[in-house]
LUMVOTOR-565675 format. One line per 5 residues: number of its first residue (from 1); their letters; for each residue x, y, z of N, C-alpha, C. Coordinates in steps of 0.2 Angstrom, whole numbers. Example, Ala and Ser with C-alpha at 12.3 -4.5 7.8 and 13.67 -1.06 7.14 Angstrom:
1 = as = 66,-28,39,62,-22,39,66,-16,39  64,-11,35,68,-5,36,64,0,39
***
This chain:
1 = mtkqs = -126,-92,53,-125,-95,46,-125,-89,41  -129,-84,42,-129,-78,37,-123,-75,38  -120,-73,44,-114,-70,44,-108,-73,41  -108,-80,43,-103,-84,40,-103,-84,33  -109,-85,30,-109,-86,22,-107,-79,19
6 = ifgri = -109,-74,22,-108,-67,18,-100,-66,19  -97,-66,25,-90,-65,25,-86,-70,22  -88,-77,23,-84,-82,20,-84,-81,12  -89,-80,9,-89,-79,2,-85,-73,0  -85,-67,4,-81,-61,2,-74,-62,4
11 = sqlak = -73,-66,9,-66,-67,11,-62,-72,5  -66,-77,3,-63,-81,-2,-62,-77,-9  -66,-73,-10,-66,-69,-16,-60,-64,-16  -59,-61,-10,-53,-56,-9,-47,-60,-9  -46,-66,-6,-40,-70,-6,-38,-72,-13
16 = anina = -43,-74,-17,-42,-76,-24,-39,-70,-28  -42,-64,-27,-40,-59,-31,-33,-57,-28  -31,-57,-22,-25,-55,-19,-19,-60,-22  -21,-66,-21,-16,-71,-24,-15,-71,-31  -20,-69,-35,-19,-68,-42,-14,-62,-43
21 = lldsa = -15,-57,-39,-11,-51,-40,-4,-52,-38  -3,-56,-33,4,-58,-31,8,-62,-36  4,-67,-39,7,-71,-44,9,-67,-50  6,-62,-52,7,-58,-58,10,-51,-57  12,-50,-50,14,-44,-48,21,-42,-52
26 = edpkr = 21,-36,-55,26,-33,-58,27,-26,-56  22,-22,-56,22,-15,-54,19,-14,-47  23,-13,-42,20,-13,-35,14,-8,-34  15,-2,-37,10,3,-37,3,0,-40  4,-3,-46,-2,-5,-49,-5,-11,-45
31 = mldqm = -1,-15,-42,-3,-21,-38,-7,-19,-32  -4,-14,-28,-7,-11,-22,-14,-7,-24  -14,-4,-29,-20,0,-31,-25,-5,-32  -24,-10,-36,-29,-15,-37,-31,-19,-31  -27,-20,-26,-29,-23,-20,-33,-19,-16
36 = vrdyt = -32,-12,-16,-37,-8,-13,-44,-8,-17  -43,-8,-23,-50,-8,-27,-54,-14,-26  -50,-20,-26,-53,-26,-24,-56,-27,-17  -53,-24,-13,-55,-24,-6,-61,-19,-5  -61,-14,-8,-66,-9,-8,-72,-12,-11
41 = nsiad = -72,-16,-17,-77,-19,-20,-80,-25,-15  -76,-28,-12,-78,-33,-7,-82,-30,-1  -80,-24,1,-84,-21,6,-91,-19,3  -91,-16,-3,-97,-15,-6,-102,-21,-7  -99,-27,-8,-103,-33,-9,-106,-34,-2
46 = aesai = -101,-33,3,-103,-35,10,-109,-30,12  -108,-24,11,-113,-19,13,-120,-21,9  -120,-23,3,-126,-25,0,-129,-31,3  -125,-36,5,-128,-42,8,-130,-40,15  -127,-36,19,-129,-34,25,-135,-30,25
51 = aetig = -136,-25,20,-142,-21,19,-148,-26,18  -147,-31,14,-152,-36,13,-154,-39,19  -149,-41,23,-151,-45,29,-155,-40,34  -152,-34,35,-156,-29,39,-163,-28,36  -164,-27,30,-170,-27,27,-175,-32,29
56 = nlrll = -172,-38,29,-177,-44,31,-178,-43,38  -174,-41,42,-175,-40,50,-181,-35,51  -180,-30,47,-185,-24,47,-192,-27,45  -192,-31,40,-199,-34,38,-202,-38,44  -197,-42,47,-199,-46,53,-202,-42,59
61 = eddyr = -198,-36,60,-201,-32,65,-207,-28,63  -208,-27,57,-214,-24,55,-220,-29,56  -219,-35,54,-224,-40,55,-226,-41,62  -221,-41,66,-222,-42,73,-226,-36,76  -224,-30,74,-228,-24,77,-235,-25,74
66 = edvea = -236,-27,68,-243,-28,66,-247,-33,70  -244,-38,71,-247,-44,75,-249,-41,82  -244,-37,85,-245,-35,92,-251,-30,92  -251,-26,87,-257,-21,86,-263,-24,84  -263,-29,80,-269,-33,78,-272,-37,85
71 = asewg = -267,-39,89,-269,-43,95,-273,-38,99  -270,-32,100,-273,-27,104,-280,-25,101  -280,-24,95,-287,-22,92,-292,-27,92  -290,-33,91,-295,-39,92,-297,-39,99  -293,-38,104,-294,-38,111,-299,-33,112
76 = skala = -298,-27,110,-303,-22,111,-310,-23,108  -310,-26,102,-316,-28,99,-320,-33,103  -316,-38,105,-319,-44,109,-322,-41,115  -319,-36,119,-321,-33,125,-328,-29,123  -328,-25,118,-334,-21,116,-340,-26,114
81 = asrka = -338,-31,110,-344,-36,109,-346,-39,115  -342,-41,120,-344,-44,126,-348,-39,130  -347,-33,131,-351,-28,134,-357,-27,131  -357,-27,124,-364,-26,121,-368,-32,122  -365,-38,122,-369,-44,124,-372,-44,131
86 = delrs = -368,-41,136,-371,-41,142,-376,-36,143  -376,-30,139,-381,-25,139,-388,-28,136  -387,-31,131,-393,-34,127,-396,-40,132  -392,-44,135,-394,-49,139,-398,-46,145  -395,-40,148,-399,-37,154,-405,-34,151
91 = agnaa = -406,-32,145,-412,-29,142,-417,-35,140  -415,-41,141,-419,-47,139,-419,-49,132  -414,-46,128,-413,-48,121,-408,-53,121  -410,-60,123,-405,-65,123,-402,-67,116  -406,-66,111,-404,-69,104,-398,-64,102
96 = dadrf = -399,-57,102,-394,-53,100,-388,-53,105  -389,-55,111,-384,-55,116,-379,-61,114  -382,-67,112,-378,-72,110,-374,-71,104  -377,-67,99,-374,-65,93,-368,-61,95  -368,-56,99,-362,-52,101,-357,-56,105
101 = dnlak = -359,-61,109,-355,-65,112,-351,-70,107  -354,-72,102,-351,-76,97,-346,-71,93  -347,-65,92,-343,-60,89,-337,-59,94  -338,-59,100,-332,-58,105,-328,-64,105  -331,-70,104,-327,-76,104,-322,-76,97
106 = valgr = -325,-74,92,-322,-73,85,-316,-68,86  -317,-63,89,-312,-58,90,-306,-60,95  -309,-64,100,-303,-67,105,-299,-72,101  -302,-76,96,-299,-81,92,-293,-77,88  -296,-72,85,-291,-68,81,-285,-65,85
111 = qmqse = -287,-63,91,-282,-60,96,-277,-65,97  -279,-71,99,-275,-77,101,-270,-78,95  -273,-78,89,-269,-80,83,-263,-75,82  -265,-68,83,-260,-63,82,-255,-63,87  -257,-65,93,-252,-66,99,-247,-71,98
116 = keakq = -250,-77,95,-246,-83,93,-241,-81,88  -243,-78,83,-238,-76,78,-233,-71,80  -235,-66,84,-230,-62,87,-225,-65,92  -228,-70,95,-223,-74,100,-218,-78,96  -221,-81,90,-216,-85,86,-211,-81,83
121 = aepqi = -212,-75,81,-208,-70,78,-202,-68,83  -204,-68,89,-199,-65,94,-192,-68,94  -191,-75,94,-184,-78,94,-181,-76,87  -185,-76,82,-182,-75,75,-179,-68,75  -183,-63,78,-181,-56,78,-174,-55,82
126 = asqta = -174,-59,88,-169,-59,92,-162,-61,89  -163,-67,85,-158,-70,82,-155,-66,76  -160,-63,72,-158,-59,67,-155,-53,69  -157,-50,74,-154,-44,77,-147,-45,79  -145,-51,82,-139,-53,84,-134,-53,78
131 = vvaql = -137,-57,73,-133,-58,67,-132,-51,63  -136,-46,63,-135,-40,60,-130,-36,64  -130,-37,71,-125,-33,75,-118,-36,73  -118,-42,72,-111,-45,71,-109,-43,64  -114,-43,59,-112,-41,52,-109,-34,52
136 = kdgln = -113,-29,56,-111,-22,56,-104,-22,59  -102,-26,64,-96,-26,67,-91,-28,62  -92,-34,59,-88,-36,54,-86,-31,48  -92,-28,46,-91,-23,41,-86,-17,43  -87,-15,50,-83,-10,52,-76,-12,52
141 = kmkek = -74,-18,54,-68,-21,54,-65,-21,47  -69,-23,42,-67,-23,35,-65,-16,33  -69,-11,35,-67,-4,34,-61,-2,37  -59,-4,43,-53,-2,47,-47,-5,43  -48,-12,41,-43,-15,37,-42,-11,30
146 = lnqls = -47,-9,27,-46,-5,21,-42,1,22  -43,5,28,-39,11,30,-32,9,31  -31,3,34,-24,1,35,-21,-1,29  -25,-4,24,-22,-6,18,-20,0,14  -24,5,14,-23,11,10,-17,15,13
151 = skrne = -16,15,20,-10,18,23,-4,14,21  -5,7,21,1,3,20,3,4,12  -2,5,8,-1,6,1,3,12,0  1,18,3,5,24,3,12,23,5  13,20,11,19,19,14,24,15,9
156 = liars = 21,9,6,25,5,2,27,8,-5  22,12,-8,23,16,-14,29,21,-13  28,25,-7,34,30,-5,40,26,-5  41,20,-1,47,17,-1,49,14,-8  45,12,-12,47,10,-18,50,16,-22
161 = ktaea = 47,21,-22,49,27,-26,56,29,-23  57,29,-16,63,30,-13,69,25,-16  67,19,-16,72,14,-18,73,15,-26  68,17,-30,69,18,-37,74,24,-38  73,29,-34,77,35,-34,84,34,-32
166 = qtkvm = 85,30,-27,92,28,-25,95,24,-30  91,19,-34,94,16,-39,97,20,-45  92,25,-47,94,30,-52,100,34,-50  101,36,-44,107,39,-41,113,35,-42  112,29,-40,118,24,-40,120,23,-47
171 = davks = 115,22,-52,117,21,-59,120,27,-62  118,33,-59,121,40,-62,128,40,-59  129,38,-53,136,39,-50,141,34,-54  138,28,-55,142,23,-59,144,26,-66  140,29,-69,141,32,-76,146,37,-76
176 = idimd = 147,40,-70,153,46,-70,158,44,-66  159,38,-64,164,35,-60,171,37,-63  175,41,-60,182,43,-63,187,38,-63  185,32,-58,190,27,-58,189,22,-63  183,23,-67,182,18,-72,186,19,-78
181 = ptsev = 191,14,-80,195,15,-85,192,16,-92  186,14,-93,182,15,-99,179,21,-100  179,25,-94,175,32,-94,179,37,-98  175,42,-101,178,47,-104,183,51,-100  181,52,-94,186,56,-89,192,53,-88
186 = srfed = 192,46,-87,198,42,-86,202,43,-92  200,42,-98,204,42,-104,207,49,-105  203,54,-103,206,61,-104,211,62,-99  211,59,-93,216,60,-88,222,56,-90  221,50,-93,227,47,-96,231,51,-101
191 = kirre = 227,54,-105,230,58,-110,234,64,-108  231,67,-102,235,72,-99,241,69,-96  241,64,-93,247,61,-89,252,59,-95  250,57,-100,255,55,-106,258,62,-108  254,67,-109,257,74,-111,262,76,-106
196 = earvr = 260,76,-99,265,78,-94,271,74,-94  271,67,-95,277,63,-96,281,65,-101  278,67,-107,282,69,-113,286,75,-111  282,80,-108,286,86,-106,292,85,-102  290,80,-97,296,79,-92,302,75,-96
201 = ganel = 300,71,-101,305,68,-105,309,73,-109  306,78,-112,309,83,-116,313,88,-111  311,89,-105,315,93,-100,321,89,-99  321,83,-97,327,79,-96,331,78,-102  329,78,-108,333,78,-114,337,85,-115
206 = aassl = 333,90,-113,336,97,-114,342,97,-109  340,95,-103,345,95,-97,351,91,-99  351,86,-102,356,81,-103,360,85,-109  357,88,-114,361,91,-119,365,97,-116  362,101,-111,366,106,-108,372,104,-105
211 = daqfe = 371,98,-101,377,95,-98,383,94,-103  381,91,-108,386,89,-113,390,95,-116  386,101,-117,389,107,-119,395,109,-114  393,109,-107,398,111,-102,403,106,-102  402,100,-103,408,95,-103,413,96,-109
216 = sledl = 410,98,-115,414,100,-121,418,106,-119  416,111,-115,419,117,-114,425,115,-109  424,110,-105,430,108,-100,435,104,-105  433,100,-110,438,97,-114,442,102,-118  439,108,-120,442,113,-124,448,116,-119
221 = gelse = 446,117,-113,451,120,-108,457,116,-107  456,109,-107,462,105,-106,466,105,-113  463,105,-119,467,106,-125,471,112,-125  468,118,-123,472,124,-123,478,123,-118  477,120,-113,483,119,-108,489,115,-111
226 = vdarl = 486,110,-115,491,105,-118,495,109,-124  492,113,-128,495,117,-133,500,122,-130  498,125,-124,503,130,-121,509,126,-118  508,121,-116,514,117,-113,519,115,-119  515,113,-125,519,111,-131,523,117,-133
231 = aamka = 520,123,-133,524,129,-136,530,131,-131  528,130,-125,534,131,-120,540,127,-121  538,120,-122,543,115,-123,547,117,-129  544,119,-134,548,121,-140,552,127,-139  550,131,-135,554,137,-134,560,136,-129
236 = ggtss = 561,130,-127,566,128,-123,565,128,-116  558,128,-114,556,128,-107,555,121,-105  552,120,-99,550,114,-96,543,112,-99  542,105,-97,535,103,-99,530,105,-94  532,108,-89,526,110,-84,527,118,-83
241 = itq = 522,121,-82,522,128,-81,521,129,-73  526,132,-70,525,134,-63,525,141,-62  521,144,-58,521,151,-56,526,153,-51
***
């Protein structure tokens, strides 16, 4: 019952604290740190309760040893009184012999009482010793779980930091995504493309103007030939010039 009451109370307290943390959890690190603190406090409560239980056991053991020692002392006194009575009776002193026999009886009564009390304490000590052993085992398991919780806390915090860093990297990549039409890089690229297109247009325009000039030269050649034939015709020649 002692073991169950101690760990039952601590278990309910720990569960209540953990459930409250999970319900209001925002920062994983703060939540895990608080869980470690709460569980550490629960262990401290368990240690205090177990220490008190062990103290009670030690008191029982002290009382038991005192009873055993008292029984032995009273037995020795009873034996001494009985021998003294025998000596006095052998010497013919019956009155004093009876008095020492009575003392021996009183001592034997005290011895029996001490033996009875020691006997009654034995099952209590055995039961309490078993309870203390179970409590110590339970406490060791709690400490092991605390170590596991601390290790898990470190692992989860490391994973949380990694996830947080990855999120920051992803956000940074998104902020400089050159395919984003709203980004500065994309607008700058679009401006350059427009400038390149304007230059190509100017080049095409310049090329078309040069072609027109060459075409005008060809037209001038044809006009010169027409004038030559007209002059030849007026001079009495033919309308075609043959070599």
